[in-house]
ROTORDREN-419497 format. One record per residue: residue in three letters; z, x, y of N, C-alpha, C, O in turn. Coordinates in nm, 3 decimals. Each point is the difference from the previous one (the first is absolute). Layout:
% ROTORDREN-419497
   residuo       nc3       nc1       nc2      cac3      cac1      cac2       cc3       cc1       cc2       oc3       oc1       oc2
       Ala         Z         X         Y         Z         X         Y         Z         X         Y         Z         X         Y
...
***
This chain:
% ROTORDREN-419497
   residuo       nc3       nc1       nc2      cac3      cac1      cac2       cc3       cc1       cc2       oc3       oc1       oc2
       Met     0.003     0.075    -0.103    -0.016    -0.078     0.116     0.009     0.091     0.112    -0.060    -0.029     0.104
       Arg     0.134     0.147    -0.115     0.004     0.097     0.131    -0.108     0.060     0.021    -0.027     0.049     0.110
       Ala    -0.069    -0.042    -0.241    -0.129     0.089     0.005    -0.126    -0.128     0.064    -0.104     0.027     0.060
       Arg     0.144    -0.135    -0.091    -0.078    -0.104     0.089     0.028    -0.013     0.159    -0.085     0.006     0.090
       Ser     0.194    -0.021    -0.079     0.035     0.010     0.119    -0.050     0.127     0.120    -0.037    -0.017     0.116
       Thr     0.051     0.142    -0.191    -0.054     0.098     0.090    -0.150    -0.023    -0.009    -0.056     0.030     0.106
       Gly    -0.014    -0.066    -0.186    -0.148    -0.022     0.007    -0.013    -0.101     0.092    -0.088     0.025     0.082
       Leu     0.147    -0.134    -0.067    -0.029    -0.095     0.121     0.037     0.050     0.154    -0.067    -0.040     0.095
       Ala     0.168     0.122    -0.079     0.030     0.047     0.092    -0.114     0.107     0.062    -0.010     0.015     0.121
       Leu    -0.074     0.058    -0.217    -0.067     0.084     0.057    -0.121    -0.050     0.006    -0.087     0.071     0.050
       Gly     0.051    -0.207    -0.101    -0.138    -0.081     0.031     0.032    -0.040     0.139    -0.084     0.010     0.089
       Arg     0.213    -0.059    -0.068     0.009    -0.046     0.145    -0.038     0.111     0.122    -0.066    -0.013     0.104
       Arg     0.142     0.137    -0.168    -0.028     0.110     0.120    -0.132     0.029     0.033    -0.041     0.033     0.111
       Ser    -0.044    -0.051    -0.246    -0.159     0.048     0.019    -0.063    -0.115     0.089    -0.100     0.026     0.067
       Leu     0.152    -0.144    -0.066    -0.079    -0.111     0.096     0.046    -0.015     0.127    -0.068    -0.060     0.083
       Asp     0.189     0.112    -0.054     0.039    -0.002     0.174     0.035     0.122     0.032     0.048     0.016     0.113
       Gly    -0.059     0.081    -0.188     0.033     0.146     0.055     0.146     0.047     0.007     0.036     0.114     0.028
       Ser     0.044    -0.219    -0.058     0.159     0.042     0.009     0.077    -0.055    -0.128    -0.040    -0.096    -0.067
       Ala     0.150     0.162     0.041     0.070    -0.062    -0.120     0.062    -0.141     0.025    -0.017    -0.021     0.120
       Pro     0.067    -0.059    -0.163     0.055    -0.106     0.001     0.156     0.013     0.049     0.066     0.095    -0.041
       Ser    -0.016    -0.178     0.118     0.132     0.030     0.063     0.100    -0.091    -0.111    -0.041    -0.097    -0.064
       Pro     0.164     0.145     0.059     0.085    -0.051    -0.090     0.021    -0.132     0.019     0.023    -0.034     0.116
       Gly    -0.026    -0.061    -0.212     0.001    -0.138     0.013    -0.103    -0.053     0.055     0.016    -0.110     0.052
       Ser    -0.133     0.165    -0.048    -0.128    -0.066     0.067    -0.043    -0.101    -0.136     0.056     0.009    -0.109
       Thr    -0.151    -0.092     0.136    -0.058    -0.092    -0.093    -0.131     0.065    -0.050    -0.071    -0.065    -0.077
       Gly     0.035     0.191     0.117    -0.106     0.061    -0.065    -0.130    -0.041     0.071    -0.107     0.040    -0.045
       Thr     0.115    -0.132     0.174    -0.136    -0.026     0.069    -0.055     0.119     0.062     0.077     0.074     0.061
       Pro    -0.220    -0.044    -0.072    -0.019     0.131     0.074    -0.007    -0.042     0.167    -0.012    -0.112     0.050
       Asn     0.025     0.237     0.010     0.008     0.011     0.143    -0.142    -0.052     0.060    -0.091     0.083    -0.003
       Arg     0.063    -0.205     0.055    -0.135     0.003     0.035    -0.020     0.057     0.124    -0.117     0.013     0.037
       Arg     0.223     0.029     0.049    -0.061     0.078     0.138    -0.047     0.122    -0.034    -0.066     0.055     0.089
       Ala     0.083     0.025    -0.224    -0.049     0.107    -0.040    -0.143    -0.019    -0.047    -0.066     0.102    -0.025
       Cys     0.016    -0.208     0.012    -0.172    -0.028    -0.033    -0.091     0.070     0.119     0.031     0.026     0.116
       Ile    -0.154    -0.004    -0.186    -0.099     0.056     0.082    -0.019    -0.085     0.097    -0.008    -0.120    -0.027
       Glu    -0.005     0.171     0.171    -0.043    -0.103     0.121    -0.154     0.008     0.021    -0.058    -0.100     0.039
       Arg    -0.016     0.225    -0.066    -0.124     0.010     0.032    -0.086     0.012    -0.136     0.046     0.080    -0.082
       Ser    -0.147    -0.139     0.051    -0.095     0.024    -0.124    -0.037     0.145     0.014    -0.028     0.055     0.107
       Pro     0.031     0.002    -0.228    -0.060     0.129    -0.015    -0.137     0.024     0.038    -0.043     0.104     0.051
       Ala    -0.041    -0.240    -0.089    -0.127     0.015     0.008    -0.067    -0.056     0.141    -0.120    -0.027    -0.005
       Ala     0.181     0.010     0.114     0.003    -0.006     0.110    -0.126     0.086     0.066    -0.101    -0.061     0.036
       His     0.111     0.188    -0.025    -0.074     0.096     0.030    -0.082     0.043    -0.088    -0.048     0.112     0.019
       Ile     0.007    -0.188    -0.141    -0.095     0.056    -0.089    -0.156    -0.045     0.052    -0.026    -0.116     0.033
       Arg    -0.057     0.210    -0.031    -0.140    -0.057     0.026    -0.042    -0.047    -0.101     0.020     0.045    -0.113
       Arg    -0.108    -0.178     0.152    -0.096    -0.060    -0.085    -0.119     0.062    -0.038    -0.055     0.068     0.087
       Pro     0.007    -0.075    -0.188    -0.144     0.069    -0.046    -0.106    -0.064     0.090    -0.011    -0.120     0.029
       Arg    -0.045     0.197     0.000    -0.162    -0.086     0.097    -0.092    -0.087    -0.092    -0.049     0.042    -0.105
       Leu     0.031    -0.152     0.151    -0.093    -0.075    -0.066    -0.099     0.047    -0.031    -0.041     0.068     0.094
       Asp    -0.033    -0.064    -0.189    -0.169     0.053    -0.024    -0.079    -0.154     0.047     0.009    -0.101    -0.069
       Tyr    -0.080     0.108     0.186    -0.087    -0.148     0.037    -0.158     0.025    -0.038    -0.098    -0.063     0.042
       Glu     0.104     0.175    -0.135    -0.139    -0.013    -0.044    -0.046    -0.063    -0.139     0.058     0.026    -0.105
       Ser    -0.173    -0.116     0.115    -0.039    -0.065    -0.115    -0.059     0.093    -0.114    -0.101     0.068     0.014
       His     0.176    -0.074    -0.125    -0.051     0.082    -0.114    -0.078    -0.065    -0.104    -0.028     0.061    -0.103
       Ala    -0.004    -0.166     0.122    -0.062    -0.097    -0.089    -0.165     0.039     0.003    -0.059     0.055     0.094
       Thr     0.008    -0.094    -0.205    -0.152     0.038    -0.025    -0.071    -0.085     0.105     0.008    -0.122     0.005
       Gly    -0.075     0.195     0.073    -0.111    -0.069     0.096    -0.141    -0.003    -0.023    -0.059     0.092    -0.056
       Leu     0.008    -0.190     0.097    -0.142    -0.001    -0.030    -0.117    -0.013     0.135     0.008    -0.096     0.077
       Asp    -0.091     0.180    -0.065    -0.069     0.000     0.129    -0.088    -0.138     0.018     0.006    -0.093    -0.080
       Arg    -0.082     0.095     0.191    -0.097    -0.130     0.006    -0.079    -0.018    -0.055    -0.032    -0.118    -0.011
       Asn    -0.059     0.233    -0.066    -0.105    -0.005    -0.112     0.076    -0.068    -0.120    -0.042    -0.090    -0.073
       Glu     0.144     0.144     0.069     0.058    -0.017    -0.175     0.067    -0.157     0.018    -0.012    -0.069    -0.102
       Val     0.062     0.021     0.188     0.023    -0.144     0.009    -0.126    -0.078     0.008     0.009    -0.114    -0.047
       Gly    -0.116     0.145     0.092    -0.120    -0.074     0.022    -0.068     0.006    -0.126    -0.072    -0.093    -0.035
       Ala     0.092     0.204    -0.044    -0.077     0.003    -0.157     0.086    -0.101    -0.077    -0.049    -0.067    -0.091
       Leu     0.169     0.059     0.125     0.100    -0.085    -0.080    -0.045    -0.162     0.049    -0.036    -0.074    -0.092
       Leu     0.038     0.033     0.192    -0.053    -0.128     0.046    -0.128    -0.043    -0.067    -0.015    -0.115    -0.041
       Val    -0.079     0.209     0.028    -0.122    -0.012    -0.057     0.032    -0.028    -0.154    -0.052    -0.090    -0.066
       Ala     0.130     0.166     0.029     0.027    -0.007    -0.170     0.037    -0.170    -0.015    -0.052    -0.084    -0.073
       Ala     0.151     0.072     0.159     0.097    -0.119    -0.015    -0.127    -0.109     0.021    -0.017    -0.080    -0.092
       Gly    -0.074     0.072     0.211    -0.113    -0.067     0.003    -0.069    -0.039    -0.120    -0.032    -0.117    -0.017
       Leu     0.004     0.224    -0.082    -0.095    -0.060    -0.126     0.109    -0.022    -0.095    -0.036     0.005    -0.117
       Ala     0.158    -0.027     0.138     0.088    -0.032    -0.106     0.008    -0.150     0.011    -0.072    -0.070     0.071
       Ser     0.178     0.027    -0.160     0.017    -0.128     0.023     0.057    -0.094     0.157     0.040     0.068     0.094
       Ala    -0.041    -0.161    -0.086     0.040    -0.026     0.163     0.157    -0.015     0.008     0.059    -0.007     0.108
       Arg     0.010     0.003    -0.240     0.145    -0.001     0.007     0.031     0.173     0.024     0.107     0.028     0.055
       Glu    -0.180     0.062    -0.086     0.042     0.131     0.008    -0.044     0.028     0.152     0.065     0.070     0.078
       His    -0.180    -0.132    -0.051    -0.053     0.042     0.169     0.093    -0.037     0.091     0.024     0.071     0.098
       Ala     0.040    -0.191    -0.121     0.112    -0.060     0.096     0.113     0.087    -0.004     0.061     0.027     0.104
       Leu    -0.031     0.016    -0.204     0.131     0.063    -0.017    -0.009     0.136     0.081     0.096     0.037     0.067
       Ile    -0.205     0.031    -0.073    -0.055     0.131     0.031     0.021    -0.019     0.141     0.088     0.066     0.056
       Ser    -0.161    -0.151     0.009    -0.026    -0.059     0.126     0.134    -0.038     0.092    -0.003     0.018     0.122
       Leu     0.110    -0.066    -0.183     0.124    -0.028     0.043     0.074     0.118     0.016     0.043     0.028     0.112
       Leu    -0.021     0.047    -0.209     0.068     0.140     0.020    -0.074     0.100     0.058     0.073     0.093     0.037
       Ala    -0.199    -0.074    -0.013    -0.085     0.089     0.101    -0.028    -0.023     0.107    -0.002     0.085     0.089
       Ile    -0.025    -0.201    -0.074    -0.064    -0.063     0.175     0.144    -0.074     0.045     0.005    -0.014     0.122
       Asn     0.095    -0.028    -0.181     0.099    -0.092     0.060     0.117     0.089    -0.018     0.093    -0.020     0.078
       Gly    -0.079     0.112    -0.165     0.107     0.093    -0.010     0.106    -0.068    -0.074     0.113     0.044     0.020
       Leu    -0.126    -0.145    -0.105     0.122    -0.068    -0.067     0.080     0.094    -0.086    -0.042     0.111    -0.033
       Arg     0.158    -0.161    -0.001     0.076     0.079    -0.096    -0.058    -0.065    -0.123    -0.040    -0.115     0.023
       Val     0.025     0.152    -0.139    -0.026    -0.015    -0.114     0.077    -0.179    -0.031    -0.060    -0.100    -0.037
       Ser     0.213     0.117     0.070     0.051    -0.154    -0.032    -0.043    -0.083     0.084    -0.019    -0.117    -0.035
       Glu    -0.006     0.160     0.165    -0.053    -0.106     0.098    -0.127    -0.073    -0.024    -0.018    -0.119     0.027
       Ala    -0.091     0.220    -0.093    -0.106    -0.069    -0.067     0.001    -0.084    -0.145    -0.067    -0.100    -0.028
       Leu     0.145     0.159    -0.038     0.016    -0.076    -0.123     0.072    -0.155     0.023    -0.022    -0.107    -0.057
       Gly     0.107     0.138     0.153     0.089    -0.128     0.024    -0.053    -0.117     0.092     0.055    -0.106     0.028
       Ala    -0.183     0.158     0.014    -0.066    -0.112     0.089    -0.043    -0.134    -0.097    -0.026     0.016    -0.119
       Asp     0.021    -0.130     0.174    -0.053    -0.099    -0.064    -0.107    -0.087     0.074     0.014    -0.013     0.122
       Ile    -0.089    -0.031    -0.167    -0.127    -0.079     0.066     0.045    -0.083     0.121    -0.056     0.003     0.110
       Glu     0.165    -0.080    -0.143     0.053    -0.075     0.123     0.023     0.047     0.143     0.012    -0.070     0.101
       Ala    -0.009     0.225    -0.115     0.031     0.071     0.102    -0.126     0.033     0.077     0.011     0.057     0.108
       Leu    -0.116    -0.087    -0.151    -0.114     0.038     0.072    -0.055    -0.127     0.088    -0.006    -0.114    -0.046
       Gly    -0.039     0.153     0.198    -0.020    -0.070     0.095    -0.087     0.034     0.112    -0.066     0.104    -0.003
       Val     0.063    -0.182     0.097    -0.096     0.043     0.125     0.082    -0.020     0.106     0.068    -0.103     0.006
       Glu    -0.064     0.195     0.086     0.069     0.005     0.123    -0.130     0.068     0.103    -0.048     0.113    -0.014
       Arg     0.015    -0.199     0.101    -0.074     0.057     0.136    -0.120     0.034    -0.040    -0.072     0.078     0.062
       Gly     0.037    -0.144    -0.186    -0.157     0.090    -0.048     0.030     0.119    -0.079    -0.094     0.074    -0.032
       His     0.211    -0.047    -0.004     0.038     0.105    -0.079     0.045    -0.036    -0.159     0.092    -0.079    -0.022
       Arg    -0.168     0.145    -0.090     0.071    -0.049    -0.099     0.110     0.073    -0.031    -0.014     0.121     0.016
       Thr     0.141    -0.166    -0.065     0.115     0.040     0.007     0.088    -0.018    -0.123    -0.025    -0.101    -0.066
       Leu     0.115     0.173     0.026     0.072    -0.008    -0.124     0.161     0.036     0.050     0.015     0.090     0.082
       Thr     0.079    -0.148    -0.123     0.139     0.005     0.017     0.065     0.036    -0.112     0.010    -0.066    -0.104
       Val     0.043     0.193     0.131     0.066     0.076    -0.111     0.166     0.009     0.040     0.047    -0.025     0.111
       Leu     0.026     0.067    -0.227     0.119     0.019    -0.009     0.021     0.169     0.027    -0.025     0.073    -0.096
       Arg     0.070    -0.013     0.224     0.009     0.134     0.008     0.139     0.057    -0.085     0.082    -0.077    -0.050
       Lys    -0.072     0.209     0.044     0.100     0.050    -0.030     0.118    -0.041     0.107    -0.018    -0.014     0.121
       Gly     0.135    -0.002    -0.186     0.119    -0.071     0.093     0.004    -0.107     0.000     0.104    -0.036     0.056
       Gly    -0.176    -0.066    -0.096    -0.021    -0.159     0.014    -0.085    -0.031     0.096    -0.027    -0.120     0.008
       Thr    -0.033     0.208     0.084    -0.057    -0.070     0.123    -0.128    -0.056    -0.051    -0.061     0.062    -0.087
       Val     0.013    -0.176     0.137    -0.120    -0.061    -0.024    -0.102    -0.009     0.125     0.028    -0.043     0.112
       Val    -0.139     0.087    -0.150    -0.083     0.040     0.103    -0.150    -0.045    -0.022    -0.032    -0.010    -0.119
       Thr    -0.065    -0.019     0.211    -0.114    -0.050    -0.013    -0.092     0.113     0.021     0.004     0.053     0.111
       Ile    -0.084    -0.009    -0.195    -0.094     0.101     0.042    -0.154    -0.037     0.025    -0.029    -0.111    -0.045
       Pro    -0.060     0.169     0.098    -0.122    -0.045     0.003    -0.067     0.081    -0.122     0.062     0.094    -0.049
       Leu    -0.211    -0.136    -0.010    -0.062     0.037    -0.106    -0.128     0.063     0.061    -0.059    -0.047     0.097
       Ala     0.027     0.153    -0.159    -0.165     0.026     0.054    -0.063    -0.085    -0.083     0.052    -0.047    -0.101
       Pro    -0.195     0.018     0.149    -0.080    -0.057    -0.048    -0.009     0.033    -0.172     0.039    -0.078    -0.087
       Arg    -0.083     0.173     0.071    -0.018     0.037    -0.140     0.128    -0.021    -0.067    -0.001    -0.036    -0.118
       Thr     0.094     0.053     0.171     0.138    -0.040    -0.083     0.012    -0.151    -0.035     0.038    -0.051    -0.105
       Ala    -0.082    -0.009     0.224     0.004    -0.161    -0.025    -0.087    -0.050    -0.129     0.036    -0.075    -0.091
       Arg    -0.166     0.142     0.113    -0.083    -0.024    -0.113     0.018    -0.010    -0.123    -0.030    -0.086    -0.083
       Ala     0.110     0.229     0.078     0.039     0.051    -0.148     0.107    -0.096    -0.063     0.019    -0.017    -0.121
       Ile     0.042    -0.036     0.216     0.122    -0.079    -0.035    -0.044    -0.123    -0.031     0.047    -0.053    -0.100
       Asp    -0.138    -0.011     0.174    -0.040    -0.130    -0.048    -0.106     0.021    -0.113    -0.058    -0.104    -0.029
       Leu     0.022     0.206    -0.037    -0.072    -0.001    -0.106     0.105     0.020    -0.136    -0.013    -0.041    -0.115
       Ala     0.118     0.121     0.180     0.090     0.019    -0.106     0.107    -0.158    -0.047     0.059    -0.010    -0.108
       Ile    -0.058    -0.064     0.183     0.077    -0.107     0.016    -0.067    -0.117    -0.080     0.057    -0.086    -0.067
       Gly    -0.205     0.105     0.093    -0.075    -0.104    -0.056     0.003    -0.173     0.053    -0.013    -0.033     0.118
       Glu     0.029    -0.041    -0.206     0.029    -0.141     0.037     0.166    -0.020     0.001     0.047    -0.110     0.028
       Arg     0.031     0.212    -0.058     0.141    -0.020     0.013     0.038    -0.017     0.138    -0.046     0.067     0.092
       Val     0.154    -0.187    -0.076     0.068    -0.029     0.154     0.125     0.033     0.010     0.059    -0.024     0.105
       Glu     0.009     0.087    -0.213     0.152     0.018     0.023     0.008     0.113    -0.129    -0.086     0.023    -0.084
       Gly     0.217     0.038     0.099     0.038     0.072    -0.103    -0.016     0.167     0.060    -0.027     0.029     0.116
       Pro     0.054     0.075    -0.237     0.017     0.147     0.063    -0.186     0.020     0.027    -0.100    -0.048    -0.053
       Met     0.121     0.123     0.139    -0.154     0.047     0.044    -0.062     0.095    -0.108    -0.116    -0.017    -0.036
       Phe     0.187     0.106    -0.011    -0.042     0.096    -0.122     0.063    -0.031    -0.126     0.119     0.019    -0.024
       Leu    -0.219    -0.077    -0.068     0.059    -0.022    -0.152    -0.031     0.092    -0.081    -0.107     0.061     0.007
       Gly     0.177    -0.045    -0.076    -0.032     0.112    -0.166    -0.092    -0.065    -0.093    -0.049    -0.109     0.028
       Gln     0.024     0.165    -0.130    -0.051    -0.020    -0.141     0.073    -0.121    -0.034    -0.066    -0.100    -0.030
       Asn     0.182     0.095     0.030     0.103    -0.112    -0.057    -0.015    -0.127     0.063     0.027    -0.102    -0.064
       Gly    -0.074     0.096     0.204     0.010    -0.105     0.088     0.131     0.019     0.078     0.000    -0.074     0.099
       Glu     0.094     0.138    -0.108     0.119     0.026     0.084    -0.040     0.080     0.116    -0.112     0.048     0.013
       Arg     0.205    -0.035     0.068    -0.025     0.100     0.122    -0.010     0.140    -0.039     0.073     0.050    -0.086
       Leu    -0.170     0.018     0.155    -0.041     0.132    -0.023     0.130     0.091     0.048     0.056    -0.001     0.110
       Asp    -0.026     0.080    -0.228     0.119     0.088     0.025    -0.034     0.138     0.048    -0.116     0.039    -0.002
       Arg     0.210     0.036     0.044    -0.008     0.145     0.049    -0.075     0.079    -0.068    -0.082     0.077     0.050
       His     0.109    -0.094    -0.195    -0.041     0.127    -0.099    -0.171    -0.038    -0.025    -0.083     0.088    -0.023
       Ala     0.049    -0.236     0.032    -0.142    -0.027    -0.003    -0.062     0.041     0.139    -0.116     0.041     0.003
       Ala     0.182    -0.049     0.099    -0.073     0.042     0.145    -0.003     0.156    -0.008    -0.095     0.052     0.058
       Trp     0.164     0.014    -0.106     0.018     0.156    -0.016    -0.133     0.022    -0.084    -0.093     0.063     0.051
       Arg     0.084    -0.104    -0.154    -0.119     0.026    -0.099    -0.137    -0.019     0.068    -0.096     0.071    -0.029
       Ile     0.091    -0.194     0.143    -0.112    -0.013     0.044    -0.032     0.070     0.113    -0.119     0.006     0.030
       Val     0.189     0.041     0.031    -0.011     0.134     0.106    -0.037     0.103    -0.049    -0.099     0.056     0.049
       Arg     0.166     0.003    -0.162    -0.029     0.120    -0.064    -0.141     0.002    -0.049    -0.071     0.098     0.018
       Arg     0.026    -0.221    -0.090    -0.113     0.002    -0.047    -0.095    -0.006     0.072    -0.098     0.054    -0.051
       Leu     0.075    -0.110     0.182    -0.085    -0.022     0.112    -0.012     0.121     0.056    -0.110     0.036     0.042
       Ala     0.226     0.052    -0.032     0.002     0.140     0.063    -0.094     0.088    -0.072    -0.087     0.060     0.063
       Arg     0.101    -0.046    -0.207    -0.080     0.093    -0.089    -0.136    -0.064     0.016    -0.094     0.079     0.010
       Arg     0.066    -0.207    -0.006    -0.137    -0.038     0.015    -0.082     0.045     0.156    -0.118     0.029     0.022
       Ala     0.218    -0.037     0.053    -0.033     0.073     0.103    -0.021     0.143     0.029    -0.052     0.045     0.102
       Gly     0.094     0.016    -0.195     0.012     0.153     0.018     0.078     0.066     0.049    -0.026     0.116     0.031
       Ile     0.134    -0.167    -0.013     0.116     0.041     0.055     0.096     0.104    -0.110     0.073    -0.061    -0.079
       Asn    -0.073     0.181     0.074     0.080     0.058    -0.094     0.154     0.028     0.061     0.041     0.116    -0.009
       Lys     0.026    -0.193     0.054     0.135     0.017     0.028     0.103    -0.119    -0.033    -0.040    -0.117    -0.003
       Pro     0.160     0.148    -0.020     0.085    -0.119    -0.042    -0.006    -0.107     0.128     0.028     0.030     0.116
       Val    -0.061    -0.137    -0.156    -0.022    -0.107     0.090     0.071    -0.121    -0.035     0.000    -0.011    -0.123
       Gly     0.067    -0.094     0.186     0.099    -0.098    -0.031    -0.020    -0.116     0.102    -0.081     0.015     0.091
       Pro     0.129    -0.094    -0.099     0.006    -0.119     0.109     0.035     0.044     0.148    -0.053    -0.025     0.108
       His     0.166     0.102    -0.146     0.057     0.090     0.152    -0.093     0.073     0.074    -0.006    -0.004     0.123
       Thr    -0.082     0.085    -0.210    -0.082     0.071     0.087    -0.096    -0.050     0.075    -0.034     0.062     0.101
       Leu    -0.026    -0.180    -0.134    -0.064    -0.089     0.043     0.050    -0.069     0.146    -0.078    -0.033     0.089
       Arg     0.221     0.017    -0.085     0.091    -0.033     0.109     0.006     0.111     0.094    -0.009    -0.015     0.122
       His     0.025     0.139    -0.186     0.004     0.120     0.065    -0.149     0.034     0.089    -0.010     0.043     0.115
       Ala    -0.085    -0.073    -0.200    -0.131     0.007     0.060    -0.016    -0.090     0.115    -0.041     0.053     0.103
       Phe     0.068    -0.187    -0.101    -0.019    -0.093     0.102     0.105     0.050     0.131    -0.042    -0.013     0.116
       Ile     0.127     0.049    -0.132     0.108     0.065     0.132    -0.077     0.106     0.040    -0.052    -0.014     0.111
       Thr     0.030     0.117    -0.172    -0.068     0.135     0.044    -0.141    -0.021     0.073    -0.032     0.063     0.100
       Ala    -0.066    -0.183    -0.178    -0.129    -0.019     0.056     0.020    -0.072     0.134    -0.087     0.019     0.085
       Ala     0.206    -0.114    -0.050     0.021    -0.057     0.092     0.046     0.080     0.132    -0.026    -0.034     0.115
       Leu     0.092     0.136    -0.149     0.057     0.110     0.109    -0.105     0.081     0.029    -0.029     0.027     0.117
       Asp    -0.041     0.020    -0.224    -0.141     0.079     0.044    -0.111    -0.074     0.105    -0.043     0.053     0.104
       Ala     0.011    -0.167    -0.147    -0.074    -0.093     0.068     0.056    -0.041     0.156    -0.063    -0.067     0.082
       Gly     0.194     0.124    -0.063     0.036    -0.026     0.152     0.092    -0.112     0.011     0.034    -0.047     0.108
       Val     0.003     0.007    -0.209     0.069    -0.146     0.021     0.129     0.036     0.065     0.062     0.100    -0.037
       Pro    -0.014    -0.187     0.146     0.133     0.058     0.037     0.114     0.000    -0.123     0.005    -0.082    -0.092
       Leu     0.074     0.181     0.111     0.139     0.000    -0.074     0.097    -0.123    -0.039     0.045    -0.034    -0.109
       Arg    -0.031    -0.017     0.227     0.070    -0.137    -0.009    -0.078    -0.105    -0.106     0.065    -0.055    -0.089
       Asp    -0.209     0.031     0.106    -0.065    -0.082    -0.028    -0.037     0.043    -0.179    -0.029    -0.087    -0.082
       Val     0.035     0.222     0.050     0.007     0.043    -0.141     0.136    -0.024    -0.063     0.012    -0.014    -0.121
       Gln     0.090     0.010     0.204     0.128    -0.012    -0.053     0.033    -0.119    -0.043     0.072    -0.014    -0.099
       Glu    -0.124    -0.098     0.174    -0.011    -0.128    -0.024    -0.072    -0.058    -0.103     0.045    -0.091    -0.069
       Ala    -0.183     0.150     0.051    -0.073    -0.031    -0.110     0.057     0.048    -0.114    -0.022    -0.069    -0.100
       Ala     0.100     0.185     0.083     0.043     0.071    -0.121     0.167    -0.053    -0.002     0.076     0.064    -0.074
       Ser    -0.030    -0.160     0.141     0.134    -0.042    -0.017     0.112     0.077    -0.010     0.098    -0.013    -0.073
       His    -0.125     0.097     0.155     0.102     0.139     0.004     0.107    -0.032     0.085    -0.058    -0.052     0.096
       Ala     0.196     0.051    -0.069     0.101    -0.019     0.052     0.038     0.105     0.101     0.072    -0.020     0.097
       Asp    -0.133     0.146    -0.133     0.034     0.130     0.082    -0.138     0.057     0.039    -0.072     0.010    -0.100
       Pro     0.017     0.029     0.205    -0.114     0.038     0.030    -0.034     0.145    -0.050    -0.113     0.049    -0.005
       Arg     0.231     0.009    -0.030     0.002     0.160    -0.032    -0.050    -0.018    -0.159    -0.058     0.098    -0.048
       Thr     0.073    -0.196    -0.025    -0.048    -0.037    -0.123    -0.144     0.021     0.002    -0.065     0.078    -0.070
       Thr     0.013    -0.184     0.189    -0.152     0.003     0.012    -0.055     0.105     0.031    -0.120     0.016    -0.019
       Met     0.202     0.081     0.077    -0.053     0.168     0.058    -0.028     0.088    -0.108    -0.084     0.090     0.002
       His     0.161    -0.121    -0.100    -0.016     0.064    -0.153    -0.140     0.027    -0.027    -0.045     0.101    -0.055
       Tyr    -0.025    -0.206     0.100    -0.151     0.026    -0.055    -0.078     0.034     0.080    -0.119     0.007    -0.032
       Asp     0.158     0.022     0.149    -0.130     0.030     0.133    -0.033     0.129    -0.036     0.087     0.083     0.030
       Arg    -0.179    -0.043    -0.081    -0.050     0.153    -0.017    -0.042     0.055     0.100    -0.027     0.120    -0.006
       Ala     0.010    -0.193     0.127    -0.056     0.065     0.127     0.086     0.021     0.097    -0.039     0.073     0.091
       Arg     0.170    -0.126    -0.084     0.078     0.015     0.087     0.048     0.140     0.083     0.052     0.009     0.111
       Val    -0.087     0.088    -0.201    -0.001     0.129     0.039    -0.080     0.051     0.081     0.016     0.105     0.062
       Ser    -0.133    -0.198    -0.060    -0.152     0.071     0.079     0.050    -0.027     0.140     0.057    -0.096     0.051
       Leu    -0.109     0.240     0.003     0.021     0.002     0.155    -0.107    -0.106     0.095     0.022    -0.039     0.115
       Asp    -0.115     0.013    -0.182    -0.106    -0.094     0.041     0.079    -0.152     0.035    -0.050    -0.075     0.084
       Arg     0.158     0.046    -0.147     0.061    -0.135     0.020     0.113     0.004     0.097     0.069    -0.100     0.023
       Arg    -0.049     0.217     0.035     0.121    -0.006     0.095    -0.022    -0.071     0.122    -0.103    -0.004     0.068
       Ala     0.239    -0.063    -0.045     0.000    -0.091     0.105    -0.043     0.065     0.152    -0.049    -0.068     0.090
       Thr     0.077     0.213    -0.082    -0.055     0.059     0.105    -0.128    -0.010     0.078    -0.007    -0.003     0.123
       Tyr    -0.093    -0.001    -0.208    -0.109    -0.050     0.022    -0.030    -0.114     0.060    -0.064    -0.006     0.105
       Val     0.111    -0.098    -0.173    -0.039    -0.111     0.038     0.089    -0.032     0.142    -0.043    -0.088     0.074
       Val     0.150     0.152    -0.042     0.086    -0.037     0.085    -0.099     0.079     0.144    -0.003    -0.034     0.118
       Ala    -0.054     0.127    -0.175    -0.045     0.096     0.128    -0.152    -0.068     0.038    -0.057     0.030     0.105
       Ala     0.002    -0.118    -0.193    -0.135    -0.052     0.044     0.058    -0.134     0.054    -0.069    -0.048     0.090
       Phe     0.180    -0.023    -0.122     0.048    -0.108     0.058     0.020     0.029     0.163    -0.034    -0.079     0.088
       Leu     0.087     0.191    -0.069     0.051     0.041     0.134    -0.124     0.054     0.075     0.002    -0.016     0.122
       Ala    -0.114     0.081    -0.180    -0.094     0.046     0.057    -0.047    -0.067     0.135    -0.022     0.062     0.104
       Gly     0.011    -0.191    -0.120    -0.071    -0.095     0.113     0.088    -0.003     0.128    -0.051     0.008     0.112
       Ala     0.211    -0.024    -0.135     0.067    -0.002     0.082     0.014     0.132     0.079     0.038    -0.013     0.116
       Ala    -0.062     0.139    -0.161     0.023     0.150     0.041    -0.120     0.004     0.072    -0.006     0.110     0.055
       Arg    -0.076    -0.167    -0.033    -0.155     0.016     0.072     0.044    -0.004     0.164    -0.087     0.010     0.087
***
């Protein structure tokens, strides 16, 4: 019993840094607790804002769209939504026919974005035509159906993308996210403002969109040239 009491006293000493006083209940001295976090001055590692995903250039995306156009309407519509609208594969596969619409002359599709946000996006004419052919006479239900008549799943979508990429002569790993990556990169390369690309890609943080901007280090795009040209007229 004495050995056990000695062990408990040593344990209390290690907790509060002092020996328990005679007659104490053994409660640690809370005033001796650490007042500052030892991690307060530790520097966090610098985040890498570069995108290391497999990228496709303009010609490769064009070749993939051609290959998709020669495939089934379902495959053409899927590739178009991923590469021309930049949808996540879950957003494309989760789309229903009832979500198609027309707004001020634009063919539209309402999708459930990551995070639960519901947005309406415009469809390019070729994408709308491919979707019309893919759904045929159906007026409700999933836009993309598998061979079993159920909603197309992610694994089947991956197989479609890989097969068409090989058919297009693309000899690099390609998946659905590769096409989303290509959409964002192409939009930035085409000069679409960062804020508009961020909205189209449904990125909460513009830094996420900037990952894909391959030309952001180009001196040709520096604001100083635009400002100089803008002020030149007033300086005459």
